N, C-alpha and C positions, 0 to 999 in steps of 0.2 A: 634854268634848272633845280627842284628844289631837291632836299635833302634825299630822299629817297631814291629820286633819280640818281644822285649823285652815286650813291651807293650801290645800289645797283649794277651802274655802269662801271664803277671800280670791280664789283665781287667779279664781273664777265672779264674784265680786261688782267685783272691779276691772279685769276685761278679759284677765287673763292668758291662761286658758286655759277653755272653755266643752264640757261632755257634748256629745259628738255626735250630731247627729238631734235634738234634745232633744224639738221640739215634735209629733214623732211618735214619741214615747216611747222614743226613745233607739237607739244600736245599742252594744252590749259590746264594752269595749276599742277604742275611737274617741274622739277629742276633737279641738274644734276650736280653734286658736291665736288670740285674740283679739289687738287695736290694742297691747295690751303684752307680749303673748305672742310675736307675730311681731316685736317691734323686740327681743326678749331673745334669742330662735332669732337672730336673724340678727348681732351682736352676738357671740354664743357662735361662729358659723361663719367671721364674718369674722376674729375675732380666732386662732382655729386655722388659717384659712388662712393669716395674716400669718406664725404662729409658723413651721409646719411646711410651708410652699411657700415662701412668699416671701421669707422671711429664712433660707432653708435652696437655695442652688442647686444642688444635687446629686436636689431634689425635684423633679418635672414633674405640674403636675395634669391632670386629666381628669372632663369631664363624661357618663357615659355613660348609654345608652338603659334604659330600666326593662324593655323586654321586648326580649330576646335570642331567636338561633336556638333552638329546642328541643334541639337538638344538643348543646348548651353545658350542659348542667343534664345530661345522660347522660352526657357526658364528666369533669365536675368529681365525680361522684358523686352528687349530690343527688337525681334520679329515686330511686336505689335507697337511698340510704343517709340524707339529711333525713327521716327519720322518729322518731317517738318512740311509745312502746307506752300505749294510749287504753284506760281502764278506765270504765264507766259503772254507775253505781248504779240498780238494777233499781225502787228505789220513789219516788227522785225527778226521776230521769235526768240528774243533773248527771253533766260527765263532767271526768277528771282524768289528768293524767299519771301514769302509775304509779311515775314512778322519783321524783318529788314526794311520794309518801304514805308515813306511818309504818306505818300496816293495810293491806295490800296487800287486804284483802278488809272492811271496816269503810268505809263511805261516811263522811266528816269531817263533813258538811252534816247529814243525815238518820238517820245509821248503819245504814243498810239496804245489804244484801248487793252486791257488786261484782260485774262481770260477769269473764270471764277477760281479760286483756290481749289489743288486736290494734294492728297495725301503723295508723297515722297517718302520715300524709307534710306536713310544715308547709307545702305549696307551694301558693299559689294561683294554680289554673289557669284558662285564657283561651283565646280563640278566634280565630283571624286570618282574615277573611274573612268571606263572607255565609252558610257555611253551619258547622255544629257538624260534625266528626266528627275521627278520630286526623290526617288530613291537614293538619288546622290549628291544634290543639292548640298550646298555647304556656305561660308560665308569667310571672308577675309577680316577679321576679328576690327570692329572699330573703337576699340579700347584694349587696355591691357589688364584690366582690370579682373576680367573672369578668369584669366590665367591661376591669379592669385586665388581666387576664392576656392575654385574645385581642387587647391593643392593644399588647403587651408589644412587638412586631415594629413596627410602626410609628414608636413613641419611638425603637427604634434608631435606623431608617430615617431620621428627621426630623431628631433631635438628636442622634447619637452618644455617649451617654455614657459617662465613664469608672464602670469599675465602683468601691466602690458606688454606687449611686442607687435612687431610691425613684421612685413614681407613687402620687401621693393624688385621692381623691376625695371629696365630700359627695355624698351623694344619698338620695333616698326605697328601702327595703326593704319588703315584705312578708312577714307569716306567719300562717300559719293557726292560732294559737294556740287552745289548748283549756281552758286556765283562764285567767281574769281576774286582773290585775295590781292592784298597788297604786297608784289613780290614772295617772298615764301613765309608769308604770315598765315594765307591760307591754301594748302596743299592736296592731293590728293591720297597719300599718303606723306606720312610724318612719324618722329619720333617721340615715346613720351617716358617720361620719368614720374615712375609714380611706387607710391607706398600705400598698401591697405595696413592700415594701426589699429589693430584690434583692444579693445577695451571693454573693462565691467560698463551697463547703460548708466550707472549714476556715475557723475562728476563730468559729464562727457563736454560739458560747457569749455572747463578748464584746458582740457585737450587740445580743444577746436583752436582756443584763444594762442595756445601754444605754439601750434602748428602755422597759425596765421603769423605770427610774427618771423617764425623761421621762412614762410615763403620771401618776406621781404629781406630777411638778414641774407638770403642766398642771393636774391636779384643784385639787392647792392653789392656784394662777394664778387662778382661777376662786373664790374664796374657801371651797372644799370644805375645812371643817377633816381636818387631817392625821391628828388623832385619833380619827376616824371611818372611816380608810381602813387597809384592811391588804390583803395580797395572800394568793393561794389557789392553790397549784397542783391541777391536775385529777389525779384519779388515770388512769390507764390507759382503764380503761372507760366516763370520763366523755368523753374526747377527741374530737372530731369524728374523721371519717375521715381528714382529709388531715393531721392533724397530729401531729408528733412531740413536743411538748410544749408543755403551756398553760398559763397563769398571768391568773386572773381579779384583777383591782383590783377589791375588796368594797365598799361603803361601807354603815355600820351605818345603817338605816332603822328607825322607830318599830316594823317588825316582826322586827329583826333584817337579820342582814347578808347583801346580793347584789348579784351583779355589777352595773357600771357600766361597766367599760370593761375588753377581753381582748388578752391578746398569745400569737401563736401562731408557731411554728417550721412551717412546713409543708413543710418541705425541698422537693424540687423535684418534688412529686406533681404539681402544676397547670400548669405547662408541659408537664412529660413527658407527660402524658397529652393534653393539648390537642394536641401534638406528634402524638400519634399518630392521635387521631379525626380530628381536623382535613387532616392529610397537608400539615399547613405547618411547616417546624421553626422552633422558637421557641428557638435556642440565643443566645450570645453567642460572640461573636469579640474577645480580647484585641488593639486598636490595636497593641500593641508587640511581644510574643511570636509572637502570630498563633495563639496557644490556642483551642482553641473546646471552650467546656462547656455545659450547662445551670444558670443558676444557682438558690440558693435561695433561699426567701424567708423572713425574718421581716416577721409580720402586726400592727404597733399598731389596736388599732381601738376608736374611741370612738363612744360616742352622742349624739346631740345634745340627748333628751328627758333621759337618762339623765347627763347635763351640769345638765340646766336644774334636774331636780326634787330634788338635793342641793343644790343652791344657794338654792333658795329654804328647803328646810328648814332650812339651815344660818345662812340670813340672818336667817328672822323672828326677831322680839324682842317682847318688851312689858314696857311701861315705863309701870307707872301705867294710864291711860287710853287711851295712844300704842301703838300697834301699829305698829312700823318692820322694813321689807325692809332689811338692811342691804348692799345688792348692793353691789359691786366696781363704784366708778363706771363703769369702761370698758365694764361691760357690762348697766349698768340701762338702760332704756327710753328715758324721759327725762334729759337731764344737768341740766338747771335747769327751774323754773316761774318765771316771772313775774306777779305781781298790782300789781293798784293797790291801795295801803290801803282806799280806797273805792271801790265801784263807781258811786255815783251823782254824782261827782265828776267832771265832764267833761275838768277840766284835768289831773286825775290818770289816769283811766284815757287819756287823749292822752297823756301823756306815756308813761307804761306801753306801751302801742304801739309807740313809739318806740325803747325799747330791746328789746323783744322783737325787732322785724324790722333792730335790732342785732347782736343776737344768732344770732338764726336761722340765716344763712347756715356758722356754723361750732358750735353744736350745735344737735341734737333737743330744742325746748324747748318746754315746755306752756304755756298761755295759761289764768290761771282766776283769773274776778270773781266766781263764786257764793259766798254765805254770807260769813260773819265773817273774818278774818283767820287767827284760832286754828285755826277749823274747816278751812280749804284748808293750815295747813302739816299735819296730822294727816292729810287725805285724800295729800299729797304724800308723807309719812315713811311710810304704807302700802304706796303701789306702787314707792317706792323710789327717788324724786328725791333727788340726793347735794345740790344747794342751790336754795333757793328767794329769788327777787331780789325786793323789796316796793320799791313807788314809794311815798313821802310826801311829806307839803308841804313837809320841810325839801328834799326832792331840786328840788323848781319854788326854792328858793331859793340854794341851793350846790351843783347838780349832784351831789349825791351819793347813794347808794342804801345800804337795808341788804341784805346776804347773810347767810342765816341756814343753818349746816350742819346736814344731817340727823341725823346722830349725835351731838352734842354738844350742839346747839340753839343756839350759840354762833350772835351775832351781830355783822355786823362792817359797818362803814362804807368804801363805793368809789366812788371818782371814775366817772360813767358813761364819760365817758371811759377807762379804766384797766379796765373790769369784763371783758372779753372778755381781756385778758391775765390777770387774776386767776383767771377761770374755768378758764384751758387751766392755770395753773401749779398750780392745787389738783387739779382732774381727772388731772393726769400725775403725780401722786405713788403 
């Protein structure tokens, strides 16, 4: 069993990620995030929002609609250009993106003959209203960026930000993928964490370089190993229709390097096109010089799932019989687990519940009284809980308890009244 298979199995077994629609035979490229997966994603998004919105006064937050006026997608070029070349095997009828095949004539699954490529638009269609027809046609957004561009003037009118400034958004996007991906790497719906950073046209290269460093710094701050990361610049034929330069941050998955984040210099493509098609001028006037111009855009784009998956792969560890997820403490679902040493001793259980209630307001904590203490430790190691707190008979005597570290298994006696401070110090490291 390779690493991806081990992580996939653990994710289901421990309530991180479940296959979508499983009791009905599943649905390819869909997954449901379980109780721990929800927490992991929430922690990733919370940390990203703090770093790129709360800690940066020039970046403003937005939460845009999933369904937009379909004219937006025509103006942005997605209706015409958001396409891939699709081929189909004449024997097994599996479909593939032509640009991902090493042999354009032979099916990689069964060796059968492939059809000639035909264009395939990756946007999901939907319909607004009671009847289906061209007049009610709409799309599920394939990216979050367009919400930002169509709200550009709203942010200007409300906040009058000086240049440069950014607008950030975390939200769902949808793409009708032709091929399946590795686990949650490529899915029909996914979450993006994106920023459109508005700048003067001159000097865009320096801004691009700064954001390229930010992509790497963010990835490593999440516990993704720097040695498994590299940048790759798109060739001219690869770049999206709106991009003048694109760089991917790629991660070395078990099957090779694949993109997890992207950085694009979009120029003034989006604001210019939306100005033209909407009739609403999307320009910026310098408050000091009164110079009016159309800003250019550098776009850093981060995937939520494509942050979570490398984190799970890099944190997975086996030490003898122990399986450990060595997640960064600030990203781990549970920060601490509380145990009574014995579940059949009322005094221990009662005291343990007091401790649990004491720390619960500060930390997302797990309560566990199942099985023996060793199995409970192993269980929490496997889901990535940084610390386990055990209430034993000495606790009843001297009001101290045992705190066990996930990674080192080191145990330390700590006073009950100092536990919250101790955990705050350790989790803040």
